[in-house]
DOTORLUM-789040 format. One record per residue: residue in one letter; z, y, x of N, C-alpha, C, O, CB in turn. Coordinates in steps of 0.02 Angstrom, whole numbers, plus 50000, padded with zeros to 5 digits. Glycine has a CB too. Example, Ala and Ser with C-alpha at 12.3 -4.5 7.8 and 13.67 -1.06 7.14 Angstrom:
DOTORLUM-789040
A503904971650660503904977550615503904983550660504234983450712504524977650565/S503544988850642503574994750684503945000250645504025005750670502864997050704/
//
This chain:
DOTORLUM-789040
M512464603649193511844607249181511654611449242512084613849279511914611749118/T510994612349251510764616549305510944623849295510794626649242510024615749313/R511254626849343511444633849335510874638449353510494637149400512054635449379/R510804643949313510264648649322510544655049356511014658149331509924650349253/Y510254656749414510454662649451509874667649452509304665849469510674660849524/V510014673749432509524679049437509814684549483510384686749475509344681849365/I509384686649531509584691849577509094697749571508494696949578509594689149650/V509364703549557508944709549551509014713449616509544716249632509144713849487/G508454713449655508444716649718508244711849774508574706749785509114719549733/N507704713249808507464708749862507554711349930507184709749976506754707249854/G508084715649938508274718050004508764713150038508804707250019508594725049997/P509144715550090509544710950127510104707650088510234701750099509834714450184/A510434711150041510954708050002510664702949956510944697449951511344713249962/G510124704349922509824699649875509574693549909509704688049885509274702949837/V509214694249964508934688549998509504684250029509474678150025508434690950054/A510024687350060510554683550090510954679850034511204674350045511024688250131/A511004682749975511354679349920510964673249897511254667949886511454684149861/A510304673949890509884668249869509934662449918509994656749897509144670449861/E509914663949984509944658850033510644655450034510704649450044509754661650101/A511164659450024511824656450020511924652149960512254646949964512334661650020/I511634654149903511674650049842511334643349854511604638049837511344653749782/R510734643549883510364637249895510744632549942510714626449934509664638749925/R511094635349989511484630950035512014627149995512154621350011511834635250091/H512314630349945512874627349911512674624149843513044620049816513404632649900/D512104625949817511874623249753511144621249763510704625549758511954628449692/T511014615149778510324612949792509914612249729509294611949733510334606449829/A510234611949670509864610649608509764616949564509344617049519510224605449568/G510164622149581510144628149538509464631449537509084631049585510654633049561/E509324634949482508694638849476508844646049502509284649449477508414639049400/I508474648149552508604654849583507954659049575507394657049593508814654149662/R508084664949547507534669649539507744676549568508274679149553507334670249464/I507294679349609507394686049635506874690749604506274689249603507354686149715/V507124696249577506694701449546506724707649590507274710249602506914703149472/G506164710249613506154716149654505534720549641505014717949621506184714149725/G505594726749652505054731449639504524731949694503974734349681505334738049627/E504684729749754504194730249809503774724249813504024718649812504534731449874/D503114725349817502634719949822502514717949896501954717649920501974722049789/T503064716649930503034714349998503534708950010503984707949969503144719950046/G503484705450065504004700550081504624704050109504654710150112503754695350130/F505094700150130505734702850155505614706150226505344702850270506284697150160/Y505814712250234505684715750298506324719450319506794720350280505084720850292/S506304721650383506894725050411506864732550396506414735950422506954723850487/R507334735150356507344742250342507524746150408507224751450420507874743850284/P507994743750451508114747750513507494747950558507424752550599508704744650554/G507034742950550506444743150591505924748650574505444749750610506114736650587/L506044751950517505564757350497505564762950547505054766150558505724760150427/A506134764250579506164769550631505674767750687505324772150711506884770450659/Y505654761450708505224759550764504494759350742504034760250782505434752650792/L504374758050677503694758450651503434765650655502864766850676503664755950577/L503864770450637503654777250634503484780050705503034784150714504214781450601/T503854777650755503724779950823503174776350858502964778250913504324779450864/G502934770950826502404766850856502664761650905502274758650942501914771250891/A503304760550905503594755750954503434748650933503364744250976504374756650960/I503354747450868503184740650844502614741150794502524746450764503794737150811/P502224735850784501734735650729502074733550665502624730750665501154730850746/E501744735050609502064733550547502234726250536502734724750504501634735950492/E501824721650563501964714650552502624712350585502904707250566501374710450578/S502874716150634503494714450668504094715750621504634713250635503564718650734/L504024719350568504564720550521504744714350482505314713750459504384726150473/F504294709650474504414703850430504714698050472504394695450518503744701650395/S505314696350455505684691450496505554684250476505684679650515506414692850490/R505294683150415505164676450395504594676150343504514680750304505794673350367/P504204670950343503634670450295503914669050224504444665950216503124664650317/A503534671350172503724669850104503754662650090504124660650045503274673050058/S503384658650125503394651450114504074648250125504214642950097502894648150159/D504514651550165505194648850174505554648350107505884643350092505614653250223/H505484653550068505824653650002505484649049954505804645949912505834660649973/D504824648549959504464643749916504714636749928504834632949881503704644049930/L504794635049992505034628250007505744627249986505954621549973504964626850080/A506134632549983506834631949963506924632449887507474631949862507254637349997/G506364633449852506404633749779506704640349753507024640549700506814627949754/I506594645749793506824652349772506214656149745505744657449783507174656249831/H506214657749684505634660849651505674668449650506204671349635505574658149577/R505134671549666505134678849674504664681849621504104679449612504904681049746/T504884687149585504524690749537504494697949555505014700949568504834689749470/V503904701049556503834708249566503874711649500503444710449457503174710149603/G504374715949490504434719349426505034723649425505424723649473504454714449369/T505134727249371505694731849362506064730049299505764728949247505464739149359/V506724729749303507124727849245507194733649197507374739249217507824725549267/R507064732249134507124737449082507774736749044508044741749020506544737049034/E508034730649038508594729448995509024723749023508774718749050508354727948924/I509694724649016510164719249030510574718148968510874722848941510624720749091/D510594711748945510974710148884511504704948904511374698948905510494707348826/P512114707548921512634702948943512854697948891513064692348908513234706848965/Q512804699648826513014695048773512554688948770512784683348762513024698648705/R511914690048777511424684748776511254682148846510834677748853510794687148742/H511574684848896511474682648965510734682648982510454677449000511774675648977/R510414688248976509724688648995509534695949017509854700848999509284686348936/I509004696249055508694702649074507974702749049507664697549040508714703649152/V507724709049037507054709749016506704714649063506984719849079507024712148943/L506094713049085505724717449130505284722249087505194721349026505274713149180/F505014727249122504584732049085503944728949061503634731549015504424738049128/D503734723349091503134720049068503284715249008502834711648984502804716149126/G503914715148986504094711148928504384704248947504654700748904503494710248885/Q504324702349009504574695949031505334695449027505664699949052504344694549102/A505614690248997506324689548991506554683549038506204678549046506534688348915/M507154684649066507454679149108508184678449086508554683249081507404680649187/S508374672149074509054670449058509444668749121509164666249171509084664549009/Y510094670249118510514668849179511174666249160511434667649106510604675149223/D511474662449206512184660749202512564665349248513124667349232512314653149220/R512274667149305512574671749352512034676849371511474674949388512854667949415/L512214683249368511744688549383512024692649440512614694349440511604693049320/L511604694349490511824698549546511424704949545510804704749544511744694949614/L511754710549546511414717249555511464719149628511984721349652511744722949508/A510904718349664510854720349734510304725649739509824724949776510694714349781/V510394730949699509854735749687509804741449736509354745649730509904738449620/G510284741749784510234746549837510374753749815510694755049764509564746249867/A510124758449857510224765549846509584769349860509154767049897510794768149890/R509534775149830508934779449842509104785849876509674788249869508574781049777/A508654788749911508774795049947508854800649897508464801149849508194796549996/V509354804849909509464810949869509034816549893508924817449952510194813049870/R508784820349844508384826249861508794832549840509124832549788507674826049825/P508764837649881509114843849862508834847049801508234846749789509094848649916/A509254850049761508994853249699508774860349714509124865149700509544853349643/V508164860949743507894867349759507194867749732506874862549723507914868549835/P506924873649719506244874349692505754871249739505824871949800506064881649681/G505234867649711504714864949749504814858249781504394855749818504544869349798/I505404855449768505594849049804505144843249783505134838049817506344847049790/D504784843949730504344838349708503604839349730503164835649708504384837649630/L503484844249771502794845449795502564839349838502964835849869502764852149837/D501904838449837501604833349881501754835349956501624841149975500814832649868/G501994830849994502154832450063502904832350076503124832650134501864839150082/V503314832150023504034831050031504164823750034503954820149988504444834349975/V504494821250086504564813950095505264812150111505644816150139504104811350148/T505454805950093506084802750113505904796050143505324794050143506584801850052/L506404792650169506274786450201506754781150171507274779650199506364786950277/D506554778450115506894773050080506624766150098507004761350104506854774050007/N505964765750105505664758950107505014759150147504824764350174505524756350034/L504664753450150504044752850189503504757450162503154760650201503794745450190/D503424757950097502914762250070503034769550092502554773150107502914761649994/D503674771650093503804778450120503584779250191503304784350209504544780250115/A503704774350234503504774650304502744774950309502484778950348503774768550342/R502404770850271501674771150270501424777950250500964780650282501404766050224/R501714780850200501494787550176501634792750230501204797050243501864789650110/I502214792450262502344797350315501824796750370501554801850392503054796450346/L501664791050392501154789950444500464792550422500094795350463501114782350462/R500294791750358499654794550334499684802250337499224805550363499504792150261/L500214804950311500274812350314500264815150382499974820450394500894814450281/A500584811550430500634813950499499954814350534499874818150582501094809350539/R499484810650511498834810550543498484817050538498094818950583498414805150513/R498604820850483498264827450475498744833250475498544838950464497854827550412/A499394831750487499884837250486499944840750556499874837550608500564834450465/K500064847250555500164850750617500924851950628501164851550685499774857450616/R501304853350573502004855050583502414851850526502194851350469502104862950584/A503024849450545503474846650496504164849650504504354851750558503504839050503/C504544849850448505244851650450505654845750425505444842250379505384857950406/V506214844650454506674839350435507334842550418507594846650457506754833950492/V507614840750358508294843150341508734837250326508514832150299508274848150279/G509364837950344509834832550331510204830650392510184834250442509484826550304/G510564824850391510974822550445511004815150451510624811750417511634825250439/G511434812550492511504805550501510904802350537510494805850567511594802350435/I510874795750534510374792050571509674793250544509194793650583510534784750570/T509594793650480508914794050449508544800650469507944800750480508964793550371/A508934805950473508624812450493508324811950563507784814650576509154818250492/I508674808450609508434807750676507804803050675507304804450708508994804950722/E507844797850637507254793350628506634797050606506084796050633507414787950577/L506724801350557506164805550532505894810250584505294810750594506374809450472/A506364813750616506154818750666505794815550726505274817850748506774822850692/E506094810250750505784806850809505094803550790504614803650829506274801350838/G505074800750729504444797650704503884802850700503314801650721504564794350635/L504034808550672503534813750663503314816450731502714817450743503804819550619/A503794817750776503614820450840503214815450881502764817350919504234822750878/A503374808950875502984803650910502254803450887501824800950923503304796750900/N502124805950827501444806050801501074812650815500554814050785501464804750728/G501364816550861501014822550881501124828550833500774833650838500284821050886/V501604828050787501734833450740502264838150768502794835750788501954830650670/E502154844650770502654849350792503234848950743503144850350683502364856550798/T503844847050768504394845250723504974849950732505204851250788504624837950735/H505224852550675505784857050672506354853750634506264851650577505594863650638/Y506934853150664507514850150632507994855650610508294859050652507874845150678/L508054856450545508484861650515509154858850497509214854450454508164864650454/M509694861550531510384859250516510764864750484510744870450507510744856850580/R511124863050430511594868350400512184869350444512454874850446511844866250328/G512404864250480513004864650522512824867250590512254869250603513344857750530/D513334867250634513234869750702513114864150753512984865450811513844873750724/R513154857950730513004852250774512834846050732512974845650672513594850750821/Y512534841050767512294835150733512844830450713513274828850754511804831550776/W512844828050650513274822750623514034823950643514364819650672513024815650650/G514264829950627514944831750645515494827950617516044828350644515054838250629/S515404824150563515944820350534516044813750569516554810550558515804819250461/V515574811650611515604805050643515624805950720516044802850754515004800650622/L515184810050748515144811050821515594816750843515704821550806514414812450842/D515844816250904516214821850931515714826850962515124825350967516734819350984/P515944832750983515474837851009515054835451068514464837051072515864843951030/Y515344831551114514974829251171514404824451146513834824851170515464825651222/E514554820151101514064815551074513504818851040512914817151051514374810951027/S513684823850997513164827850962512714831351012512104831351005513494833050915/A513024834351064512624837951113512174833151151511604834951168513084841651162/L512394827151165511984822051201511364820451158510804820251184512404815351216/V511454819451095510874817951050510404823851044509794823151047511114815750980/E510704829951034510284835851027509884837151091509304839351088510724841851010/G510194835951148509824836751212509244832051216508704834151238510284835651271/R509324825651196508764821051195508224823251149507634822851167508984814251175/L508404825651090507904827751041507484833651072506874833751066508254829950972/A507824838351105507474843851136506974841451188506424844151194507954848651166/E507194836151228506734833251276506114830351247505584830051279507074828151315/E506164828051184505594825251146505174830551112504704828951076505844820351094/G505344837051124504964842451094505184844551022504874848750990504244840351092/I505744841450999505964843250930506384849550935506864849950973506374837450895/R506194854250895506534860750894507104861050844506984860050785506054866250878/I507714862450866508294862150824508504869250803508554873750844508874858750861/H508624870150737508814876450708509514875150676509574871150630508274879150656/R510024878550702510704877550675510874883050625510604888650628511244877450732/G511314881350579511564886350529511004888650483510984894350462511864892450565/V510544883850467509994885350421510044881150359510114875050363509314884050455/E510004884250302510054880650238509414881650199509164887150190510674883050198/L509164875950174508554875950134508664879250065509134877450029508304868950125/A508234883950049508274887549984507714885449935507794885849874508244895149995/G507134883249965506594881349922506014879149964505994879950025506404887049877/V505514876249929504904873849959504304877749930504224878149869504834866149947/I503904880449974503354884549951502734880249952502594876950002503264890949994/G502354880349898501754876149894501104880149890501094886049873501814871649834/R500584876649906499914879149899499454873449874499354868449908499654882049967/K499194874349814498764869349782499134862649776498844857349788498114868449822/G499774863149757500164857149745500454853949806500784848749801499744852349709/R500334856649864500584853649926501064858249962501044864349953500004851849972/V501494855350003501954859250043501574863550090501114861350125502434854750081/A501784870150091501474874850139501994878050183501824880250239501084880250103/A502614878350160503154881450200503814879950167503854877950109503044889150207/V504344880950206505024880950176505334887550181505204891250228505474875850209/E505764889150132506124895450132506864894050142507124889350113506004899450065/T507204898150183507904897150197508314902150160508044907050133508034897350270/R508974901150159509434905350120509444912550145509604917050107510134902450122/D509274913750210509264920550234508614924050220508504929650244509394920750307/G508164920750181507534923850162506944922850208506394925250193507624930650154/S507054919550264506504918150310506094911950287506324907850247506784917150381/T505504911450312505054905850297504814902550361504774905750414504444908150254/L504644896250354504374892350411503814888150383503914883750341504934887850446/A503204889550408502624885650385502674878250405502884876750461501984888750414/C502484873750362502474866550378502024862850329501884865350274503184863550375/D501794857050349501384852950306501794846950276501604844050225500774850250345/I502354845350309502794840050286503494842550286503704845950333502744833850330/L503884840950233504584842050232504924835250223504854832150171504784847150177/A505304833050273505644826550269506394828050255506704832350286505544822350336/V506654823950206507314825450182507774819350194507574813650180507294827350107/A508374820450220508864815050231509564817550224509944817850273508764812050300/I509734819550162510404822450148510894817350120511464818950104510324828250099/G510664811050115511124805950091510774801250040510184802150023511754809350059/T511154796250017510874791749969511354791049908511944792349913510734784850001/Q511074788949853511434787849792511334780849768510764778849754511224792849738/P511884776749761511804769949734511454770049669511564774449627512464766549727/R511034765049659510644764649595511124761549541511294755649544509974760049604/L511314765549493511804763649443511524762349374511874760149329512304768949438/E510874763649366510554763349298510694756649265510924756449207509794764549303/L510564751249299510644744549269511374742949253511524739749203510354739149316/A511824745349297512534744249284512734747749220513114745049180512954746749343/H512464753849209512614757349148512324753949089512654753649037512374764149151/L511714751349094511424747449040511844741449020511884739648961510744745149059/A512154738349069512554732449056513274734049036513654729549019512564728149116/G513444740449037514114742449017514644741249071515234740549056514314738748954/L514424741049133514874739649189515234746049210514974751549199514474736749249/Q515824745449239516184751049264515924753349331515804749149376516904749549267/T515844759649339515564762349402515994768149426516354771249386514824764749393/G515954769649489516234775549519515664778649559515154780549531516874774049563/R515734779249623515144781249665514664775649666514064776849672515354783149737/G514884769349661514444763549658514654759049601515054761149559514454759549725/I514404753149598514574748149547515224744949568515264742049622514014742849538/W515734745449527516374742749546516364735249550516124731849504516904744949496/A516614732549606516644725449615517304723749648517564727749687516044722949656/D517564717949634518214715849664518044712249729517474712349752518624711149615/A518544708949759518454705849825518054699349819517914696249871519134704349857/T517864697249759517394691649749516704694149729516264690149714517664686849697/F516604700749728515954704149710515824703649636515274705249613515364700949748/Q516344701549598516274701449524516384708549497516854712049516516784696349491/T515944710549452516024716949418516504716249359516864711349354515354719649395/T516484721249315516914720949256516644716149203516944715449149516984727749227/D516094712849217515844707149179515884701049222515594700849276515124708349156/R516224695849199516374690149242515754686549267515794683049317516824685249206/D515174687149233514584683549257514064688349293513514686249309514244680049196/I514264694549304513804699149339514184701249403514764703049401513604705549294/F513814700849459514074702349525513684708149553513144709749529514034696249571/A513954711349604513594717149636513724716849711514274715449733513834724149606/A513204718349749513254718149823512784723049854512314725449822513114711149850/G512894724749917512464729049955512604736349945513164738149927511764727549938/D512124740749957512214747949956512464750449887512784755749883511564751249974/A512334746849834512514749249767513214747449750513474750149701512044746449715/A513544743049786514194740549769514764744349800514754745749860514244733449787/E515254745949760515874749249784516404743749781516694742649728516084755749740/V516534740549834516904734249838517644735649855517804739749897516584729449892/L518084732049819518804732649830519014729049893518824723249903519194730049770/D519394732349934519704729349993520414727649973520824732249965519684734150056/P520594721349965521264719349941521804721449989522374722349968521304711849929/E521654722450054522174724150103522374731650095522964733350103521914722850175/T521904735950079522064742950071522114745450001522374750749987521584746950106/G521844741449957521834743249885521324748649869521324751549814522524745549863/K520874750149919520354755149909519684752049901519564746549927520354760149967/R519234755449867518534753449861518134757149910518284762949925518264754649792/G517614754049938517194757349988516444755549984516264750149960517454755650058/I516044760150007515324759050010515124759050082515324763450120514934764349970/D514724754050102514424754050168513674753550161513404748650136514704748150210/S513334758750183512594758850179512274756250243511874759550276512344765950164/L512494750150258512334747050324511974740750312512144737050266512954745650366/W511464739150354511074733250350511524727050358511484722350319510524733450401/S511944727050411512384721450424512874720150366513014714450349512764722750489/A513124725650336513604724950281513244721850221513534717750186513934731950262/A512634723750207512254721050153512154713750159512214709950111511604724450147/L511984711450221511914704250233512594700650221512614695350189511654703050306/D513124703450247513794700450236513944700050161514154694850136514354704750272/H513824705550128513944705750054513564700250021513854696349984513734712650022/G512924699850034512494695050001512724687950012512784684149964511804695750025/R512864686150074513104679350088513734677650047513794672550014513244678550162/A514214682450053514844681250017514774681149943515084677049910515354686350036/A514364685649916514244685649841513914679349819514124676449768513804691549820/G513404677049856513074670749839513554664949836513504660749791512554669349889/E514024664549883514534659149884514964659649822515104654649789514984659549947/Q515164665749806515614666849747515244664949682515554662149636515864674349743/M514614666349677514204664649618514174657049609514094654549554513474667549625/C514234653349664514234646049660514904643249648514974637249636513954643149720/G515424647549652516124645049640516444642749706516944639249704516134639249589/V516164644649764516454642949828516604649449866516424654849843515984638349868/G516924648949920517074654849961517744657749946518084655849899516564660149950/R517944662649989518584665949982518484673249969517944675949979519014664950045/P519014676649946518944683949935518734687149999518954685350053519594687149909/Y518284692249991517984695750047518474700250081518814704250050517384699750024/R518514699450144518924704350185518444709350219518064707550263519364700550240/R518474715450199518014720350225518154721550299518674724050318518074726950186/P517654719650341517754720550414517644727850433517404731950394517274715850455/A517834729350494517704736150521516964737150520516604732850544517994737050594/P516714742650494515984743850494515694744050561515994746850607515824750150459/F515094741150568514774740550633514034741950627513704739550582514884733450663/N513774745950673513054746950675512834748550745513164752250781512834752350627/V512254745750763511954747650829511274750450812510894747450774511894741250880/T511124756250840510494759750824510304763850884510654763850934510564764150760/R509734767350879509514772150930509564779150898509274780450846508774770550956/I509924783450931509984790550908509774794850964510084795051017510704792350886/G509234798550953508974802951006508774798751069508854800951126509524808351026/G508504792751056508294788451111508844784951147508724781351196507924792351158/V509484785951124510034782851159510294777051116510464778151057510614788051175/T510334770951142510604765351104511354767051091511724768551138510524758351143/T511554766751029512224768651007512524763550964512194761250917512224775250971/T513144761550976513534757050933514134760750905514504763950942513764750650973/L514204760250840514774763350805515194757650772514924753550734514514768650751/I515844757650786516264752250759516904755550732517214759650765516434746850815/G517094753650673517734755550644517804762950629517294766350620518284753550689/A518394765550626518524772750610518464776950671518864776650718519234773650580/V517934781050669517794785350728517734792550707517564796750749517144783250764/G517864794350646517754800950619518144806150656518664804750685517944801150547/T517884812250656518194817850692518614822250645518964826750668517644822150727/G518574820950580518944825050531518544831150512518764834950469519614827150560/A517954832150542517524837850525517164836350460517064830550442517024839450582/R516954841650425516544840850365515804841350388515624845850427516714846250310/D515404836750363514694836650379514294839550324514154836150275514454829750394/V514094846150331513734849450278513004847250272512674848850223513764856650290/D512754843550322512064841150321511994834850278511434832950260511814839750392/L512544831450262512524825650219512954826950158513564827650164512774819350257/V512634827250100513014828850040513354822350012513794822749970512554832049987/T513144816650036513414810150017513324805350076513124807450131513074807449951/L513454799050065513384794050117512664793450138512214792950096513644787250092/G512524793650205511864792750229511684785350237512134781050240511784796350295/R511024783850239510814776850252511004775250325510924779450369510034775850240/G511264769250336511514767450401512194770550416512354771750474511014769450452/D512574771950364513184775650369513734771750335513584767250296513114782650340/S514384773450349514944770450315515464775750304515594779950348515224764650355/N515774775550244516294780550232516894779350278517274784050291516514780350160/A516974773250301517524771850347517454775150415517944776750448517584764450356/W516814776150436516704779850500516964786950497517174789750547515974779850517/R516934789850437517104796850432517864798150427518104803750435516764799850371/E518254792550414518954793350408519254795550476519114792750528519274786750383/H519674800850471520024803050530520634798850541521144799750508520204810350525/A520584794250587521124789450598521764792750625521744797550663520884784150645/D522334789950604522964792450632523064789350701523464784750712523574790750585/A522664792150748522614789250816522374794750861522264800350840522134782950819/F522294792950927522004797750972521414794451009521374788351013522544800351022/A520964798551034520364795851065520394796851140520624801951163519724799251036/V520154791951178520054792551248519314792151263518964788151231520444787251286/V519084796051309518364796351323518204794551394518554796551440518114803251309/S517684790751406517434789251471516674790551467516334787351427517614781851493/D516414795051508515714796551503515394798151568515734799951616515604802151458/G514754797351571514374799251632513634798951615513394793751593514534794451692/E513294804451625512584805051607512474802651535512804805051490512144800951655/A511994797651524511864795651456512324790351433512314788551374511174793351449/N512734787651477513224782351459513884785551440514164789551477513324777351516/H514114783651380514704787051350515094782051310514804778251271514484793251304/L515764781951319516204777451281516784781551254517134784951291516464771651325/R516874781151187517454784151154517854778851118517574775251077517234789651104/L518484778251133518914773451101519414777351057519674782551078519284769051154/V519544774950995520044777950952520614772850949520514767150926519764779650880/L521194774850972521774770350979522304771750926522504777550916522084771051048/G522524766650893523104767050848523724764950886523694763750946523014762750785/P524294764350852524904762550887524904755750922525214754850974525464762750839/D524544750950891524554744250919523864741050924523814735250944524994739850878/R523344744550906522684741450907522134746950915522244752850904522574737250841/L521544744650933520964749050933520734749450859520694744450824520374746350981/V520584755750837520354756550769519614758450767519294757950715520764761750732/G519344760750823518624762550821518364763650892518744764550939518514768950779/A517694763650897517364764750961516674767450950516334765750902517344758351002/V516464771750996515754774151000515504772151070515804774151120515694782050987/V514974768351073514684766251137513964768851140513544766851100514714758351144/M513824773251187513154775951194512874774451263513214775451314513164783451181/G512274772151265511964770151329512104762951344511914758551306512204774551385/D512444761551400512644755051423513024751351366513534753751343513074755551487/Q512764745751345513054742151288513454735851309513584731551268512494740151239/A513644735451371513994729351395514644728251360514854722551354514114729751470/L514964733451336515624732951305515594732551228516114731651196516044738951326/S514994733251199514974734051126515184727651089515544728151039514274736151103/R514974721651111515174715651077515904714151083516234712951033514784710051102/P516194714151146516904713151149517334718251111517844716451082517104713051219/L517114724551111517474729651073517444728350997517934729350961517184736651088/Q516874725950974516824723850904517344718550888517684719050836516134721250889/H517414713550931517904708350921518614711250921519014709650876517834702950975/L518774715450970519454718350972519644722150910520214721650886519514722851031/I519154725950884519264730050826519304726050761519754726950720518724735250822/R518794721550753518764717650692519344712650686519584711450631518094713950690/E519574709950741520114705050742520794708350749521304704950750520014700050800/R520804714850753521414718850754521894716050811522484714750800521764718650682/V521604715150869521974712550927522494717550949522374723450955521504710850985/D523104714850962523664718950985523524721351057523434717351102524334715050982/I523524727951065523374730851131523964734551161523874738151210522784735551125/R524564733651133525124737751155525264737251228525454742051261525734736051118/W525174731251256525304730251326524804734051371524964735451429525274722851342/A524214735851345523714739351384523624746451362523204749951390523054735851381/R523994748851312523854755151282523934760951331523524765451333524304756151222/D524464760951372524574766351419523994766951469523764772451484525224765151457/R523764761151494523204761151542522564763851511522144766851545523084754051568/L522494762851443521894765151411521864772651403521344775251381521834761851347/S522384776051419522394783351413522434786951479522614792851481522974785551371/R522264783651534522364786651600521724789051634521734790651693522694781651643/G521174789451597520564791951630520034786751633520184780851625520704794451700/P519394788851644518804784251640518854778051682518714772651656518184787751660/I519044778451744519044772651786519574767651762519444761651760519164774651858/E520174770151745520704765751725520554763051653520754757451637521404769551728/V520224766651613520034764251546519604758051553519714753151518519664769651506/R519104758251597518654752351602519024746551633518914740851614518024754051644/K519464747851680519864742351710520314739251657520344733051651520294744851769/A520654743251617521094740851564520724737051511520964731951486521464746651533/L520114739751494519714736151443519524729351469519574724451433519094740051424/Q519284729051532519074722851559519654717651559519554711751544518794723951629/A520264720051577520834715551576520994713151506521174707351496521424718851606/L520934717851456521054716251386520564711051360520744706351324521024722451344/I519914712151379519384707451356519474700651386519404695651351518694710051373/E519634700351451519714693751487520304689951453520294683851450519844694751567/R520804693651430521414690351406521374688351333521684683451312521994694951416/T520974692051293520994691051221520334689351187520334686951130521274697051191/V519784690651218519124689751183518824683051203518734681751262518624695651200/P518664678851153518334672451167517714673251208517394678551203518174668851103/L517524668451246516934668651291516294670551251515884674551276516844661751328/G516204667851194515594669151155515544676051128514994678251111515544664451100/A516074679551124516074686351096516044691651150515974697551135516694687551054/A516084689651215516114694551269515394696151295515314700151341516564691851326/
//
């Protein structure tokens, strides 16, 4: 019999799963249900849309006709009910869909601080394309904006607003930027670039409330009683996996929807992937959440194969992301955490991984110069993490060394002897162990 696949969520995990299913099951019925009335687009690209670096059409990597040709059917709608016993979902418009295999790739939503006035018009987050469009509309008539939060999204919001001519104030509760992931030098490098862009940084400031006028944001109030006038308040304090549908289906959840190494939830015919999934790593016995675009694609491909009955248990790779922070191209790989607590992020940020924040049982070596900076985190016999800022020549081979857990004991002493020797030792390590295509 033809198998029926239903995927809830048309982001990277959902789309990658549908395409993987079609590769392995040419006859199955595939349906994607999503709330956005747009085609598949790049969420990381929203930062470049906000700054004007790219037009909106550049966000869309493939035409909808590709899925039409592949027999992947898309429905715009919101799920109201999941009935695991009858193997069906029901949308709010009353439409029902039966499934043999169901994937929840529902993503995560931005968290808002619980302060008075947080629902006023002019308070914004950056979850999706509609949010970016709204921010650009507001920026056309705004004079001043405040940004609160941490991680990559806070910088995207601050730089986007400043690029649109809005006087931008970045309010940090902590004393430096993204202290749980970046070291003091890296934070200072980013903060310096923000200052060059005209973004004003306020440290040790905590939001107490939002003051409105005629239903719109007029100012923010801080815990010390001071106020700062603004027309826009942009919030980036973290994201929360969407768990409502998992609860409706009676699935077990923690911070995310619990899934094993095959992306199967506590219901054998329901799978979970992407930002909403808390996936078991069989090697460590721990569950983890990665709010990363690349991880969502990996999840989707692997989950789609499992839904078809093919594929192997998922091995969680070292988290990897390349982005621009403060105008500096930055790659983060593996465990790079400093052990510091990041008070600006109350939970995992978008474009973040809880593995980055882990303080590895290792030591770091640093090589830096101007805007180019390299930090390596070394364990007893392998590299466990790396931060590459500026020159990206080493980012791909470092990703290979970390993900493949290459033995570096023969080069470890040389890697701790200073910047020049570090680069020589790395080059020797890469030439000896990294395949040509990964270098």
